[in-house]
C-alpha positions in Angstrom: 70.7 58.9 170.0 69.1 61.6 170.0 72.3 64.0 168.6 73.6 61.6 166.3 72.6 63.1 162.8 74.3 66.2 164.2 77.2 64.6 165.5 77.4 62.9 161.8 77.4 66.2 160.1 79.3 68.4 161.9 82.2 65.4 161.7 81.4 65.2 158.2 82.4 69.3 157.6 85.9 70.0 155.8 89.0 70.8 158.3 88.7 74.2 157.6 85.5 75.0 158.3 85.9 73.0 161.9 89.0 75.2 162.8 87.6 78.0 162.3 84.8 77.5 163.9 87.0 77.1 166.9 88.8 80.1 166.3 85.5 81.9 165.7 84.9 80.7 169.2 88.1 81.5 171.0 87.8 85.6 169.4 84.3 85.1 170.8 86.0 84.9 174.2 88.3 87.0 174.3 85.8 89.8 172.3 83.6 89.0 176.0 86.6 89.1 178.1 87.8 92.8 176.6 84.1 94.1 176.9 84.1 93.0 180.7 87.2 94.2 181.7 86.8 97.4 180.1 83.4 98.0 181.0 81.8 97.9 178.0 79.2 94.9 178.9 78.8 94.0 182.0 79.5 90.7 183.3 75.8 90.1 185.0 74.4 91.3 181.9 72.8 89.0 178.9 75.2 90.3 176.5 77.5 88.7 178.6 75.9 84.7 178.8 75.0 85.0 174.8 79.0 85.7 173.7 79.4 83.0 176.4 77.3 80.3 174.8 77.8 81.2 171.0 81.8 81.0 171.8 81.7 77.8 173.4 78.5 75.9 170.5 81.7 77.0 168.4 84.2 75.8 170.1 82.8 72.5 170.4 81.5 71.7 166.6 85.1 72.2 166.3 86.0 69.5 168.9 83.2 67.4 166.2 86.6 66.9 164.2 89.4 66.0 167.1 87.1 65.3 170.3 88.3 65.9 173.6 86.4 64.5 176.3 87.2 67.4 179.2 87.3 70.6 176.7 83.8 69.4 175.4 82.9 68.9 179.2 84.2 72.7 179.5 82.1 73.9 176.4 78.9 72.1 177.2 79.1 73.5 181.5 79.3 77.2 180.1 76.4 76.5 177.1 74.3 75.5 180.0 75.5 78.2 183.0 74.8 80.4 180.1 71.0 79.3 179.5 70.8 79.3 183.4 71.8 82.7 183.6 70.4 84.0 181.2 66.6 82.7 182.3 67.4 83.9 185.5 68.3 87.3 184.5 65.0 87.2 181.9 62.9 86.6 185.3 64.2 88.7 186.9 63.1 91.5 184.4 59.4 90.1 184.1 59.0 89.7 188.2 60.6 94.0 188.4 58.3 94.8 185.5 54.7 92.8 186.7 56.0 94.3 190.0 56.2 98.0 188.4 52.8 97.5 186.4 51.4 96.7 189.9 52.0 99.4 192.1 
């Protein structure tokens, strides 16, 4: 399988590192939603989705030690959704910039 070497590597991480990654992911999620709540960042901006992606990746690393299918599916969903959202926003910016040049 494509991800076997990565999964093997992650499963050999010391438990403290794995747990630390999960805590970092949790902190990124909390930070992200706090920033949105206080209107420091927009929930429509790339920063919001990037923080969600990194948070989900960190939690996913922690799941290599203590696997949970439901939690893994949630993290993979957030990662995929985040990349799609960023791609949509970058494409919209590129189209807007191209429209501005053509005016």
